[in-house]
Residue frames as qw, qx, qy, qz and C-alpha x, y, z in Angstrom:
[[0.132, 0.864, 0.323, 0.364, 17.05, 5.10, -20.07],
 [0.253, 0.514, -0.274, 0.772, 18.61, 8.39, -18.98],
 [0.519, -0.564, 0.141, -0.626, 16.18, 8.76, -16.08],
 [0.954, -0.225, -0.173, -0.095, 16.50, 5.13, -15.10],
 [0.731, 0.231, -0.355, 0.535, 20.25, 5.50, -14.71],
 [0.135, 0.423, -0.295, 0.846, 19.95, 8.50, -12.39],
 [0.551, -0.357, 0.211, -0.724, 16.94, 7.76, -10.19],
 [0.041, 0.058, -0.979, 0.189, 16.44, 4.79, -7.90],
 [0.563, -0.195, -0.328, -0.733, 12.88, 3.61, -8.57],
 [0.046, 0.017, 0.918, -0.394, 10.92, 1.92, -5.77],
 [0.517, -0.177, -0.381, -0.746, 7.39, 0.68, -6.42],
 [0.209, 0.014, 0.849, -0.486, 4.86, -0.74, -3.96],
 [0.509, -0.072, -0.496, -0.700, 1.80, -2.63, -5.14],
 [0.151, -0.203, -0.931, 0.262, -1.04, -4.57, -3.55],
 [0.251, -0.633, -0.573, -0.456, -4.61, -4.01, -2.42],
 [0.505, -0.844, -0.156, -0.093, -3.85, -2.82, 1.14],
 [0.715, -0.560, 0.065, 0.413, -0.95, -1.12, 2.90],
 [0.635, 0.483, 0.154, 0.583, 0.61, 0.67, -0.08],
 [0.000, -0.880, 0.009, -0.474, 0.37, 4.18, 1.36],
 [0.678, -0.717, 0.158, -0.028, 1.55, 3.23, 4.83],
 [0.865, -0.104, 0.240, 0.427, 4.53, 1.32, 3.46],
 [0.494, 0.651, 0.139, 0.559, 5.36, 4.07, 0.97],
 [0.161, -0.897, 0.099, -0.399, 5.50, 6.66, 3.74],
 [0.820, -0.510, 0.197, 0.171, 7.50, 4.41, 6.05],
 [0.786, 0.175, 0.228, 0.547, 10.04, 4.09, 3.23],
 [0.257, 0.812, 0.106, 0.513, 9.91, 7.78, 2.37],
 [0.406, -0.884, 0.134, -0.190, 10.65, 8.94, 5.92],
 [0.851, -0.329, 0.260, 0.316, 13.47, 6.42, 6.32],
 [0.675, 0.394, 0.240, 0.576, 15.03, 7.49, 3.03],
 [0.051, 0.912, 0.058, 0.404, 14.65, 11.18, 3.82],
 [0.610, -0.764, 0.204, 0.052, 16.53, 10.77, 7.10],
 [0.828, -0.091, 0.345, 0.433, 19.25, 8.83, 5.31],
 [0.514, 0.616, 0.256, 0.540, 19.49, 11.28, 2.39],
 [0.163, -0.959, 0.004, -0.230, 19.55, 14.35, 4.66],
 [0.725, -0.595, 0.251, 0.240, 22.47, 12.85, 6.56],
 [0.684, 0.052, 0.418, 0.596, 24.35, 12.82, 3.23],
 [0.040, 0.569, -0.045, -0.820, 23.23, 16.37, 2.30],
 [0.063, 0.119, 0.795, 0.591, 21.18, 14.97, -0.57],
 [0.430, -0.107, -0.155, -0.883, 17.72, 15.99, -1.75],
 [0.542, 0.024, 0.694, -0.474, 14.72, 14.29, -0.15],
 [0.210, 0.092, 0.909, 0.348, 13.09, 11.53, -2.14],
 [0.421, -0.004, -0.302, -0.855, 10.13, 11.98, -4.45],
 [0.269, 0.172, 0.903, -0.286, 6.82, 10.24, -3.81],
 [0.441, -0.038, -0.451, -0.775, 3.79, 9.41, -5.93],
 [0.012, -0.136, -0.932, 0.334, 0.99, 8.06, -3.77],
 [0.169, -0.613, -0.711, -0.301, -2.75, 8.03, -3.18],
 [0.335, -0.745, -0.370, 0.442, -2.19, 10.82, -0.59],
 [0.102, 0.930, -0.091, -0.340, 0.11, 13.29, -2.31],
 [0.819, 0.410, 0.089, 0.390, 2.72, 13.74, -4.99],
 [0.221, -0.903, 0.239, 0.279, 6.12, 15.40, -4.65],
 [0.872, 0.336, 0.157, 0.320, 8.70, 15.43, -7.43],
 [0.549, -0.199, 0.050, 0.811, 10.96, 18.36, -6.56],
 [0.004, 0.129, 0.272, 0.954, 8.89, 20.82, -8.59],
 [0.538, -0.370, -0.385, -0.651, 5.30, 19.78, -7.89],
 [0.051, -0.042, -0.844, 0.533, 3.85, 19.27, -4.42],
 [0.501, -0.108, -0.235, -0.825, 0.15, 18.46, -4.60],
 [0.631, -0.022, 0.628, -0.455, -2.68, 16.40, -3.21],
 [0.075, -0.072, 0.912, 0.397, -3.26, 13.23, -5.20],
 [0.644, 0.193, 0.057, -0.738, -6.42, 12.57, -7.17],
 [0.934, 0.206, -0.231, -0.178, -5.42, 9.10, -8.36],
 [0.820, -0.476, 0.271, 0.163, -3.07, 6.51, -6.87],
 [0.587, -0.155, 0.506, 0.612, -0.94, 6.08, -9.98],
 [0.266, 0.658, -0.070, -0.701, -1.01, 8.92, -12.54],
 [0.815, 0.546, 0.186, -0.051, -1.65, 8.33, -16.22],
 [0.848, 0.101, 0.136, 0.502, 1.43, 7.71, -18.37],
 [0.364, 0.680, 0.033, 0.635, 2.17, 11.27, -19.56],
 [0.387, -0.839, 0.102, -0.368, 1.71, 12.75, -16.09],
 [0.905, -0.380, 0.099, 0.163, 3.77, 9.94, -14.58],
 [0.759, 0.231, 0.082, 0.603, 6.71, 10.61, -16.88],
 [0.073, 0.818, -0.015, 0.570, 6.46, 14.34, -16.22],
 [0.659, -0.730, 0.131, -0.125, 6.90, 13.60, -12.50],
 [0.904, -0.103, 0.135, 0.393, 9.92, 11.46, -13.34],
 [0.509, 0.570, 0.062, 0.642, 11.44, 14.24, -15.46],
 [0.249, -0.868, 0.047, -0.427, 10.80, 16.79, -12.70],
 [0.819, -0.550, 0.135, 0.086, 12.51, 14.55, -10.14],
 [0.818, 0.161, 0.131, 0.536, 15.51, 14.09, -12.42],
 [0.287, 0.701, 0.046, 0.651, 15.83, 17.82, -13.10],
 [0.450, -0.820, 0.068, -0.348, 15.54, 18.52, -9.36],
 [0.237, 0.556, -0.734, 0.311, 18.52, 16.33, -8.56],
 [0.758, -0.301, 0.354, -0.457, 16.45, 13.71, -6.73],
 [0.131, 0.420, -0.893, -0.095, 18.10, 10.30, -6.45],
 [0.035, 0.149, 0.976, -0.153, 15.20, 8.20, -5.07],
 [0.487, -0.080, -0.184, -0.850, 11.52, 7.97, -5.93],
 [0.163, 0.126, 0.936, -0.286, 8.90, 5.93, -4.06],
 [0.461, 0.039, -0.261, -0.847, 5.57, 5.26, -5.70],
 [0.577, 0.135, 0.719, -0.363, 2.41, 3.21, -5.35],
 [0.241, 0.119, -0.723, -0.636, 1.19, 1.15, -8.28],
 [0.646, 0.083, 0.407, -0.641, -2.52, 0.39, -8.16],
 [0.560, 0.143, 0.810, 0.100, -4.03, -2.73, -9.68],
 [0.499, 0.796, 0.302, -0.164, -5.72, -0.48, -12.23],
 [0.074, 0.856, -0.421, -0.292, -2.39, 1.05, -13.17],
 [0.358, -0.310, 0.856, 0.208, -0.92, -2.40, -13.70],
 [0.574, 0.421, 0.698, -0.075, -3.98, -3.63, -15.60],
 [0.467, 0.852, 0.232, -0.057, -4.00, -0.70, -18.03],
 [0.788, 0.281, 0.072, 0.543, -0.25, -0.47, -18.53],
 [0.059, -0.991, 0.011, -0.116, 0.49, 2.87, -16.86],
 [0.419, -0.754, 0.489, 0.127, 3.84, 1.58, -15.61],
 [0.916, 0.250, 0.262, 0.173, 4.59, -0.68, -18.56],
 [0.606, 0.665, -0.097, 0.425, 8.14, -0.16, -19.79],
 [0.207, -0.821, 0.382, -0.371, 9.46, 1.04, -16.44],
 [0.769, 0.044, -0.582, 0.261, 12.14, -1.15, -14.87],
 [0.492, -0.811, 0.074, -0.308, 11.95, -0.75, -11.11],
 [0.250, 0.525, -0.727, 0.364, 15.00, -1.17, -8.90],
 [0.066, 0.020, 0.882, -0.466, 12.82, -2.45, -6.06],
 [0.527, -0.247, -0.435, -0.687, 9.29, -3.84, -6.31],
 [0.129, -0.069, 0.822, -0.551, 7.34, -4.69, -3.16],
 [0.480, -0.278, -0.659, -0.508, 4.21, -6.85, -3.22],
 [0.279, -0.200, 0.583, -0.736, 1.88, -6.47, -0.23],
 [0.707, 0.222, 0.560, -0.371, -1.06, -8.45, -1.62],
 [0.037, -0.265, 0.785, 0.559, -0.91, -10.63, -4.70],
 [0.638, 0.372, 0.473, -0.479, -3.92, -11.11, -6.92],
 [0.792, 0.591, 0.153, 0.007, -2.54, -11.32, -10.45],
 [0.774, 0.081, 0.127, 0.616, 0.69, -11.27, -12.43],
 [0.000, 0.993, -0.001, -0.121, 2.68, -8.02, -12.24],
 [0.540, 0.700, -0.360, 0.298, 6.08, -6.70, -13.20],
 [0.835, -0.451, -0.100, 0.298, 9.06, -7.80, -11.14],
 [0.072, -0.957, 0.256, 0.117, 11.88, -5.41, -10.25],
 [0.730, 0.535, -0.399, 0.150, 15.34, -6.00, -11.66],
 [0.158, 0.518, -0.676, 0.500, 17.12, -5.89, -8.30],
 [0.011, 0.023, 0.875, -0.484, 14.72, -7.07, -5.65],
 [0.530, -0.347, -0.419, -0.651, 11.14, -8.18, -5.21],
 [0.134, -0.144, 0.776, -0.599, 9.43, -8.83, -1.91],
 [0.534, -0.277, -0.652, -0.461, 6.52, -11.14, -1.28],
 [0.374, -0.359, 0.487, -0.704, 4.44, -11.01, 1.87],
 [0.276, -0.030, -0.960, -0.022, 3.83, -14.54, 3.09],
 [0.170, 0.229, 0.666, -0.690, 1.15, -13.25, 5.46],
 [0.479, 0.312, -0.084, -0.816, -1.21, -12.67, 2.54],
 [0.899, 0.263, 0.008, -0.350, -1.44, -15.74, 0.33],
 [0.592, -0.420, 0.661, 0.192, 0.80, -18.78, 0.55],
 [0.740, 0.355, 0.545, 0.171, -0.26, -20.20, -2.79],
 [0.432, 0.883, 0.097, 0.152, 0.14, -17.04, -4.84],
 [0.259, -0.873, 0.404, 0.083, 3.28, -16.05, -2.93],
 [0.708, -0.224, 0.625, 0.242, 4.89, -19.38, -3.82],
 [0.662, 0.589, 0.400, 0.233, 4.03, -18.84, -7.49],
 [0.165, 0.977, -0.095, 0.092, 5.53, -15.35, -7.49],
 [0.488, -0.692, 0.516, 0.131, 8.63, -16.54, -5.63],
 [0.782, 0.081, 0.563, 0.256, 9.12, -19.36, -8.12],
 [0.529, 0.777, 0.238, 0.245, 8.87, -16.87, -11.00],
 [0.005, -0.980, 0.154, -0.126, 11.06, -14.20, -9.40],
 [0.737, -0.583, 0.286, 0.189, 13.86, -16.19, -7.80],
 [0.733, 0.049, 0.404, 0.546, 15.83, -16.67, -11.03],
 [0.334, 0.740, 0.322, 0.488, 15.09, -13.16, -12.33],
 [0.059, -0.808, 0.161, -0.564, 16.08, -10.89, -9.45],
 [0.217, 0.169, -0.751, 0.600, 17.45, -10.77, -5.94],
 [0.536, -0.508, -0.532, -0.413, 14.49, -12.03, -3.93],
 [0.037, 0.163, -0.636, 0.754, 13.76, -10.82, -0.40],
 [0.463, -0.508, -0.654, -0.317, 10.77, -12.16, 1.51],
 [0.070, -0.267, 0.495, -0.824, 9.27, -10.74, 4.68],
 [0.694, -0.354, -0.385, -0.496, 6.79, -12.12, 7.16],
 [0.632, -0.559, 0.360, -0.397, 6.38, -14.29, 10.23],
 [0.995, 0.062, -0.065, 0.039, 8.14, -17.42, 8.96],
 [0.610, -0.624, 0.344, 0.347, 11.66, -18.26, 10.06],
 [0.684, 0.182, 0.491, 0.508, 12.54, -18.86, 6.42],
 [0.256, 0.932, 0.224, 0.126, 11.70, -15.26, 5.47],
 [0.561, 0.399, -0.159, 0.708, 14.65, -12.99, 4.72],
 [0.111, -0.340, 0.315, -0.879, 13.17, -10.34, 7.03],
 [0.522, -0.325, -0.784, -0.081, 11.45, -12.35, 9.73],
 [0.382, -0.536, 0.219, -0.721, 9.28, -11.14, 12.60],
 [0.461, 0.034, -0.867, 0.189, 9.76, -13.55, 15.51],
 [0.291, -0.449, -0.709, 0.459, 7.94, -11.94, 18.44],
 [0.078, -0.552, -0.250, -0.792, 5.30, -9.22, 18.91],
 [0.279, -0.435, -0.662, 0.543, 4.26, -7.40, 22.07],
 [0.050, -0.759, -0.364, -0.537, 1.61, -4.71, 22.50],
 [0.374, -0.268, -0.427, 0.778, 2.52, -1.83, 24.82],
 [0.059, 0.807, 0.426, -0.405, 0.75, 1.42, 25.66],
 [0.016, 0.749, -0.248, -0.615, 3.06, 3.36, 23.37],
 [0.541, 0.541, -0.453, -0.458, 2.85, 0.97, 20.41],
 [0.995, 0.069, 0.024, -0.070, 3.75, -2.42, 19.04],
 [0.193, -0.718, 0.660, 0.110, 7.16, -3.96, 19.66],
 [0.966, 0.233, 0.057, -0.098, 8.49, -6.75, 17.48],
 [0.525, -0.546, 0.568, 0.322, 11.72, -8.67, 17.10],
 [0.696, 0.670, -0.150, -0.208, 13.30, -8.85, 13.66],
 [0.661, -0.340, 0.570, 0.350, 15.88, -11.28, 12.33],
 [0.671, 0.737, 0.077, -0.018, 17.42, -10.45, 8.96],
 [0.801, 0.196, -0.017, 0.565, 20.84, -10.20, 7.28],
 [0.290, 0.480, -0.051, 0.827, 21.02, -6.43, 7.96],
 [0.347, -0.490, 0.170, -0.781, 18.54, -5.40, 10.68],
 [0.599, -0.186, -0.770, 0.114, 18.18, -7.32, 13.93],
 [0.148, -0.084, -0.604, 0.778, 16.70, -6.89, 17.36],
 [0.053, 0.647, 0.699, -0.299, 13.64, -5.12, 18.70],
 [0.047, 0.197, 0.303, 0.931, 11.82, -2.49, 16.65],
 [0.090, 0.526, 0.696, -0.480, 8.61, -0.59, 17.37],
 [0.004, -0.361, -0.449, -0.817, 5.84, 1.34, 15.64],
 [0.173, 0.148, 0.490, -0.842, 3.20, 3.59, 17.14],
 [0.553, 0.060, -0.351, -0.753, 0.51, 2.76, 14.57],
 [0.636, -0.100, 0.654, -0.398, -1.96, 0.12, 15.83],
 [0.869, 0.367, 0.019, -0.331, -2.76, -3.13, 14.05],
 [0.739, -0.272, 0.554, 0.270, -0.69, -6.21, 13.34],
 [0.689, 0.606, 0.319, 0.239, -1.01, -5.50, 9.63],
 [0.121, 0.972, -0.183, 0.087, 1.13, -2.41, 10.17],
 [0.585, -0.543, 0.571, 0.194, 3.94, -4.65, 11.42],
 [0.751, 0.306, 0.519, 0.272, 3.68, -6.37, 8.07],
 [0.369, 0.906, 0.097, 0.181, 3.92, -2.96, 6.36],
 [0.291, -0.875, 0.384, 0.057, 6.93, -2.09, 8.52],
 [0.735, -0.206, 0.592, 0.259, 8.62, -5.35, 7.54],
 [0.645, 0.628, 0.352, 0.256, 7.98, -4.50, 3.89],
 [0.092, 0.981, -0.138, 0.096, 9.62, -1.11, 4.39],
 [0.537, -0.646, 0.524, 0.140, 12.58, -2.79, 6.08],
 [0.789, 0.152, 0.531, 0.269, 12.93, -5.24, 3.19],
 [0.466, 0.842, 0.155, 0.223, 12.92, -2.37, 0.69],
 [0.141, -0.941, 0.301, -0.062, 15.51, -0.45, 2.70],
 [0.731, -0.372, 0.535, 0.203, 17.67, -3.54, 3.03],
 [0.737, 0.456, 0.388, 0.314, 17.68, -3.84, -0.77],
 [0.257, 0.917, 0.005, 0.304, 18.79, -0.20, -0.92],
 [0.694, 0.060, -0.388, 0.604, 21.52, -0.81, 1.69],
 [0.228, -0.779, 0.028, -0.583, 20.12, 1.79, 4.13],
 [0.257, 0.243, -0.755, 0.552, 21.92, 1.65, 7.52],
 [0.381, -0.455, -0.799, 0.096, 19.91, 0.33, 10.46],
 [0.166, -0.320, -0.399, 0.843, 19.98, 3.61, 12.41],
 [0.258, 0.086, -0.223, -0.936, 17.76, 5.29, 9.83],
 [0.472, -0.247, -0.771, -0.349, 15.36, 2.35, 9.65],
 [0.354, -0.388, -0.714, 0.463, 14.94, 2.53, 13.43]]
């Protein structure tokens, strides 16, 4: 589609962590885009919506179809190149995102079959080994698959975690980002969300300095 050719679509789904991961990705992308004198990315989330024309508090995680496509059109007309959005289980169940081909799809929790992005899909091994294996088996021949988690076999792998007064420090091994990273948000689950954001940004070829 015309919009699909001009906007890089990034969708995040799961039962927990969508908003945190979406905003990790948004802030990384905004830093990267600003460095290139490009417009900041759009976001559709359970917290707020921004599409270049509309900036508002959200009343639903994933808008209904007509509203959703209006946000897409607004982003396109505003010269926005990247859009990050959350897809709720309800949105997937009732087809609100049916027909959209996402460039990157990130799965934080897996409970049922969902759409898989055409470029990259991520599966969080920390959630459900059985369902993750099923999704990986389905996705591996259909897209570039990136996994993230605490296993050495993961594409974006967390090898070591330390808790300090100023936050959590963790060591990452991946094809693009390596070494020690940190977040100030408490909770090991937020390391998982950070790894998801890193996996998404790796698929988008974002340089490490902006991820840090």
